[in-house]
C-alpha positions as CSV (number, residue, x, y, z in Angstrom):
1,X,0.0,0.0,0.0
2,X,1.3,3.4,-0.9
3,X,1.3,5.8,2.0
4,X,3.5,8.7,1.0
5,X,1.9,12.2,1.0
6,X,2.2,12.5,-2.8
7,X,0.2,9.4,-3.5
8,X,-2.3,10.1,-0.7
9,X,-5.7,11.2,-1.9
10,X,-8.4,12.8,0.1
11,X,-9.0,11.6,3.6
12,X,-11.8,9.1,3.8
13,X,-14.1,8.4,6.7
14,X,-16.6,10.5,8.7
15,X,-14.5,11.3,11.7
16,X,-11.7,13.7,10.9
17,X,-9.3,15.2,13.4
18,X,-7.6,18.5,12.6
19,X,-4.3,19.4,14.2
20,X,-2.4,22.5,13.2
21,X,0.7,24.4,14.2
22,X,3.9,26.1,13.1
23,X,6.1,23.1,13.8
24,X,9.3,25.0,14.1
25,X,10.4,22.3,14.8
26,X,8.1,19.2,15.1
27,X,8.8,17.6,18.5
28,X,7.7,14.8,20.7
29,X,4.9,16.9,22.3
30,X,3.4,17.5,18.9
31,X,3.8,13.8,17.9
32,X,1.9,12.6,21.0
33,X,-0.9,15.0,20.2
34,X,-1.0,13.9,16.6
35,X,-1.1,10.2,17.5
36,X,-3.9,10.9,20.0
37,X,-5.8,12.7,17.2
38,X,-5.2,9.8,14.9
39,X,-6.3,7.2,17.4
40,X,-9.6,9.0,18.1
41,X,-10.5,9.6,14.4
42,X,-10.5,7.9,11.0
43,X,-8.3,10.5,9.4
44,X,-6.0,13.4,10.4
45,X,-5.6,16.6,8.6
46,X,-2.2,17.9,9.8
47,X,-1.8,21.5,8.9
48,X,1.4,23.4,9.0
49,X,0.9,27.2,8.9
50,X,3.1,30.2,8.6
51,X,4.2,33.3,6.6
52,X,7.3,34.9,5.3
53,X,9.5,36.0,8.2
54,X,7.7,33.9,10.9
55,X,9.6,32.4,13.8
56,X,10.4,29.3,11.8
57,X,11.9,31.4,9.0
58,X,14.2,33.2,11.4
59,X,16.0,29.9,12.0
60,X,16.0,28.8,8.4
61,X,12.8,26.7,8.7
62,X,10.6,28.6,6.3
63,X,7.0,27.4,5.6
64,X,7.8,25.3,2.5
65,X,10.7,23.5,4.3
66,X,8.5,22.7,7.3
67,X,5.8,21.4,5.0
68,X,8.3,19.2,3.2
69,X,9.8,17.9,6.4
70,X,6.4,17.1,7.9
71,X,5.5,15.1,4.8
72,X,8.7,13.2,5.2
73,X,8.1,12.6,8.9
74,X,4.7,11.1,8.3
75,X,5.2,9.5,4.9
76,X,4.3,6.0,6.3
77,X,1.1,7.1,8.0
78,X,-1.7,6.3,5.6
79,X,-4.4,8.2,7.7
80,X,-2.4,11.4,8.2
81,X,-2.5,14.0,5.4
82,X,-0.1,16.9,5.6
83,X,-1.2,20.2,4.1
84,X,0.0,23.8,4.2
85,X,-1.9,26.9,5.2
86,X,-0.1,29.9,3.8
87,X,-0.8,32.9,6.1
88,X,0.7,35.5,3.8
89,X,-1.7,38.3,3.0
90,X,-3.8,37.7,6.1
91,X,-4.3,40.8,8.4
92,X,-2.5,40.7,11.7
93,X,-4.5,39.2,14.5
94,X,-7.1,39.8,15.9
95,X,-8.2,41.3,12.5
96,X,-7.3,38.2,10.5
97,X,-9.5,35.6,12.0
98,X,-12.1,35.6,9.3
99,X,-9.6,35.1,6.4
100,X,-7.5,32.6,8.4
101,X,-10.6,30.4,9.2
102,X,-11.8,30.7,5.6
103,X,-8.5,29.2,4.4
104,X,-8.6,26.6,7.2
105,X,-12.1,25.3,6.3
106,X,-11.2,25.5,2.6
107,X,-8.3,23.0,3.3
108,X,-10.7,20.7,5.1
109,X,-13.1,20.7,2.2
110,X,-10.3,20.2,-0.4
111,X,-8.8,17.2,1.4
112,X,-11.8,15.1,2.5
113,X,-14.1,13.1,0.4
114,X,-17.0,12.2,2.6
115,X,-20.1,14.3,3.4
116,X,-21.6,15.1,6.8
117,X,-18.2,14.9,8.5
118,X,-17.6,14.9,12.2
119,X,-14.7,17.3,12.5
120,X,-12.7,17.8,15.7
121,X,-10.1,20.5,16.1
122,X,-7.3,19.8,18.6
123,X,-5.8,23.1,19.7
124,X,-3.3,24.3,22.3
125,X,-4.6,27.7,23.2
126,X,-8.0,28.8,24.6
127,X,-8.2,31.6,22.1
128,X,-8.5,29.2,19.2
129,X,-11.5,27.6,20.9
130,X,-13.4,30.9,21.1
131,X,-12.5,32.1,17.6
132,X,-13.2,28.7,15.8
133,X,-16.6,28.3,17.5
134,X,-17.6,31.8,16.2
135,X,-16.9,30.8,12.7
136,X,-18.1,27.2,12.2
137,X,-19.8,26.8,8.9
138,X,-23.5,26.1,9.2
139,X,-24.4,25.1,5.7
140,X,-21.9,22.4,4.7
141,X,-23.5,19.4,6.5
142,X,-20.6,18.9,8.8
143,X,-20.5,19.1,12.6
144,X,-17.6,20.7,14.3
145,X,-16.1,20.7,17.8
146,X,-12.9,21.9,19.4
147,X,-10.9,20.1,22.1
148,X,-8.1,21.9,23.8
149,X,-4.9,19.8,24.1
150,X,-3.3,19.0,27.5
151,X,0.2,20.4,27.4
152,X,1.0,19.4,31.0
153,X,1.9,15.8,30.3
154,X,4.8,16.6,28.1
155,X,6.9,19.6,29.2
156,X,8.5,20.6,25.9
157,X,8.0,23.4,23.4
158,X,9.4,24.5,20.1
159,X,10.5,27.8,21.8
160,X,12.6,25.8,24.3
161,X,14.2,23.8,21.4
162,X,15.0,26.9,19.3
163,X,16.7,28.5,22.3
164,X,18.8,25.4,23.1
165,X,18.4,22.6,20.6
166,X,21.3,20.5,21.9
167,X,19.7,20.4,25.4
168,X,16.4,19.0,24.0
169,X,17.9,16.9,21.1
170,X,15.9,13.8,21.9
171,X,12.7,15.7,21.7
172,X,13.3,17.0,18.1
173,X,11.7,14.9,15.4
174,X,14.5,13.1,13.5
175,X,13.6,14.7,10.2
176,X,13.9,18.2,11.7
177,X,17.2,17.5,13.5
178,X,19.2,18.2,10.3
179,X,18.2,21.9,10.8
180,X,19.8,22.0,14.2
181,X,22.8,19.7,13.9
182,X,26.3,21.2,14.4
183,X,28.5,20.4,11.4
184,X,32.2,20.3,11.5
185,X,34.0,19.9,8.2
186,X,37.7,19.1,7.7
187,X,39.5,20.4,4.7
188,X,43.0,20.3,3.4
189,X,45.2,18.9,0.6
190,X,46.0,15.3,0.3
191,X,48.1,13.6,3.0
192,X,47.5,16.1,5.8
193,X,45.9,13.6,8.1
194,X,42.4,15.1,7.9
195,X,40.6,11.7,7.3
196,X,42.3,10.3,10.4
197,X,41.4,13.4,12.4
198,X,37.8,13.2,11.3
199,X,37.5,9.7,12.5
200,X,39.2,10.4,15.9
201,X,37.2,13.5,16.7
202,X,33.9,11.7,15.9
203,X,34.7,8.6,17.7
204,X,35.8,10.6,20.8
205,X,32.1,11.3,21.4
206,X,30.5,8.5,19.3
207,X,29.3,11.0,16.6
208,X,28.7,10.1,13.0
209,X,31.3,11.0,10.4
210,X,31.6,10.9,6.6
211,X,34.5,9.7,4.6
212,X,36.0,11.2,1.5
213,X,33.9,10.1,-1.5
214,X,36.6,10.6,-4.1
215,X,38.7,7.7,-2.8
216,X,35.8,5.2,-2.8
217,X,34.7,6.5,-6.3
218,X,38.2,6.1,-7.8
219,X,38.7,2.7,-6.2
220,X,35.3,1.5,-7.5
221,X,35.9,3.0,-11.0
222,X,39.5,1.9,-11.0
223,X,40.9,5.2,-12.1
224,X,43.6,7.5,-10.9
225,X,43.5,11.2,-9.8
226,X,44.9,12.4,-13.1
227,X,42.4,10.5,-15.1
228,X,39.4,12.3,-13.7
229,X,37.3,14.0,-16.3
230,X,34.6,16.7,-16.0
231,X,31.9,14.0,-15.7
232,X,33.8,12.4,-12.9
233,X,34.0,15.7,-11.0
234,X,30.2,16.2,-11.3
235,X,29.8,12.8,-9.7
236,X,32.3,13.7,-7.0
237,X,30.4,16.9,-6.2
238,X,27.0,15.2,-5.7
239,X,28.5,12.0,-4.2
240,X,30.3,13.9,-1.4
241,X,27.2,15.9,-0.8
242,X,25.1,12.8,-0.5
243,X,27.4,11.0,1.9
244,X,27.7,14.1,4.0
245,X,23.9,14.5,4.1
246,X,23.5,10.8,5.0
247,X,25.5,11.4,8.2
248,X,23.7,14.6,9.1
249,X,20.4,12.7,8.7
250,X,21.6,9.6,10.5
251,X,19.8,8.3,13.6
252,X,23.2,8.3,15.2
253,X,23.4,12.0,15.0
254,X,23.2,13.3,18.5
255,X,23.7,16.9,17.7
256,X,27.1,17.0,15.9
257,X,28.6,15.4,12.8
258,X,32.1,15.5,11.3
259,X,32.6,15.6,7.6
260,X,35.7,14.7,5.5
261,X,35.8,17.4,2.8
262,X,33.0,19.1,0.8
263,X,32.3,20.7,-2.6
264,X,34.8,23.5,-2.0
265,X,37.6,21.1,-1.8
266,X,36.5,19.5,-5.1
267,X,36.2,22.9,-6.6
268,X,39.8,23.6,-5.7
269,X,41.0,20.4,-7.4
270,X,38.9,21.4,-10.5
271,X,40.5,24.8,-10.5
272,X,44.0,23.2,-10.5
273,X,43.5,20.3,-12.8
274,X,40.6,21.0,-15.2
275,X,40.4,23.3,-18.2
276,X,38.6,26.6,-17.9
277,X,35.9,25.3,-20.2
278,X,35.2,22.3,-17.9
279,X,35.2,24.5,-14.8
280,X,32.7,26.8,-16.4
281,X,30.3,23.9,-17.1
282,X,30.6,22.6,-13.5
283,X,30.3,26.0,-11.9
284,X,26.5,26.1,-11.5
285,X,26.5,22.8,-9.8
286,X,29.3,23.9,-7.5
287,X,27.4,27.1,-6.6
288,X,24.2,25.2,-5.9
289,X,25.8,22.6,-3.6
290,X,28.0,25.0,-1.7
291,X,25.0,27.2,-1.0
292,X,23.1,24.2,0.3
293,X,26.0,23.0,2.5
294,X,25.7,23.6,6.2
295,X,28.9,24.2,8.2
296,X,29.4,25.6,11.7
297,X,33.1,25.0,11.9
298,X,35.7,24.4,9.2
299,X,39.0,22.9,10.3
300,X,41.7,23.4,7.8
301,X,45.0,21.5,8.0
302,X,47.8,23.1,5.9
303,X,50.4,20.9,4.2
304,X,52.8,20.7,7.1
305,X,53.0,16.9,7.1
306,X,55.1,14.6,4.9
307,X,53.4,13.5,1.7
308,X,52.9,9.8,2.1
309,X,52.7,7.3,-0.7
310,X,49.8,5.1,0.4
311,X,49.5,3.3,-3.0
312,X,46.6,5.4,-3.9
313,X,47.7,9.0,-4.2
314,X,49.2,10.6,-7.3
315,X,52.7,11.4,-6.0
316,X,53.2,14.0,-8.7
317,X,50.6,16.1,-6.9
318,X,52.9,16.6,-3.9
319,X,54.5,19.7,-5.5
320,X,51.1,21.4,-5.7
321,X,50.1,20.9,-2.1
322,X,51.0,24.5,-1.1
323,X,49.3,25.9,-4.2
324,X,46.2,23.8,-3.3
325,X,46.2,25.3,0.2
326,X,46.5,28.8,-1.0
327,X,43.6,28.3,-3.5
328,X,41.5,26.6,-0.7
329,X,41.9,29.6,1.6
330,X,41.1,32.0,-1.3
331,X,37.9,30.1,-2.1
332,X,36.8,30.0,1.6
333,X,37.1,33.8,1.6
334,X,35.3,33.9,-1.7
335,X,32.3,32.2,-0.1
336,X,32.5,34.4,3.0
337,X,33.4,31.4,5.3
338,X,36.5,32.7,6.9
339,X,34.7,33.4,10.2
340,X,34.1,29.7,10.5
341,X,37.7,28.6,9.7
342,X,40.2,27.4,12.3
343,X,43.7,26.7,10.9
344,X,45.3,23.6,12.5
345,X,48.9,24.5,11.9
346,X,50.3,23.0,15.1
347,X,53.7,21.4,14.6
348,X,54.0,19.7,18.0
349,X,57.1,19.3,20.1
350,X,59.8,16.8,21.0
351,X,57.2,14.3,22.3
352,X,54.6,15.0,19.5
353,X,57.1,15.3,16.6
354,X,54.4,15.2,13.9
355,X,51.9,17.4,15.7
356,X,49.1,14.9,15.6
357,X,48.2,15.2,19.2
358,X,48.6,19.0,19.2
359,X,46.2,19.3,16.2
360,X,43.8,16.9,17.8
361,X,43.7,19.0,21.0
362,X,43.4,22.2,19.0
363,X,40.5,20.8,17.1
364,X,38.7,19.7,20.3
365,X,39.1,23.2,21.7
366,X,37.8,24.7,18.4
367,X,34.8,22.4,18.4
368,X,33.8,23.6,21.9
369,X,34.3,27.2,21.1
370,X,32.4,27.2,17.8
371,X,29.7,24.7,18.5
372,X,29.3,24.5,22.3
373,X,29.9,20.7,22.1
374,X,32.5,19.5,24.6
375,X,34.8,16.6,23.8
376,X,36.6,15.5,26.9
377,X,40.3,14.9,26.5
378,X,43.3,14.0,28.5
379,X,45.7,16.6,29.7
380,X,48.9,16.6,27.7
């Protein structure tokens, strides 16, 4: 049986529950109320409402995104239909009640197939009870009632989450968590130790991490660095974005993820090793992916380590490591990301000759300062 929101038709059945909200974000309190509504009715019309510049928009959760996330969150619930109530153009309350309820009842009519419905609204504020009762239609054959939700059982609110998402991480619906996740991305030229550092930072707090897609792609395709063509770069761009997104959306994400490279790193390689014509063709894709990427902290490791022949790297690229680093820093500035950059240029001491421990500790300190997430570490 198909249950996704796209394939869902109108709600069937006589008893319809209506639950609406801003859902910025959807949380466990909402979910309990929605499941209660579903249990007491034959179908649920789940309405996400909002307008340009509302409280969701202020944290990057505009109405269309919330609508999309809600559909994803309930895609396997056959009796729950997610719809959108666009509040743009409605006068400010209390003057907008007539227009708001007109749109509300229009959504009910458009998304139900039975006549003579028994419609119950489940609301969280007494004001909605009063205003809805004033405006119940009297000529559509339906009966309407309003039930005020009990908010005392579950002490959580979207306001609390917006103010401190990490403190209430377990209450945020998993689909919406991607909006609040702290993202740490490591960048640098080949053989700087960034992949090792990504793993160690993540495993220090059991966080998810992504790996460099280029390596697995080249191994699978059985090609070398210098054999990569424009079509390969296009796959690297989207491939890295996909593996990064998978970790951000992972159930293992407890508020922070660590990513090994991104589209900017791939764009630097393209700048150095592809023709200008090929770069121009890839540029729209680069721009789109880089705009969509979410990063709270960028850890950059300069080429201060020995270039190691691991049987995979193109050893001829060793001479271009410093050029790569300079171009990387230039592009980070180009995309106005320098305020998120921390340079891990620690060289260590007589005990830590290669600087691995110093850079690990530096990264831990940067993570806490930039994201608020603490990784406990031993004193040196």
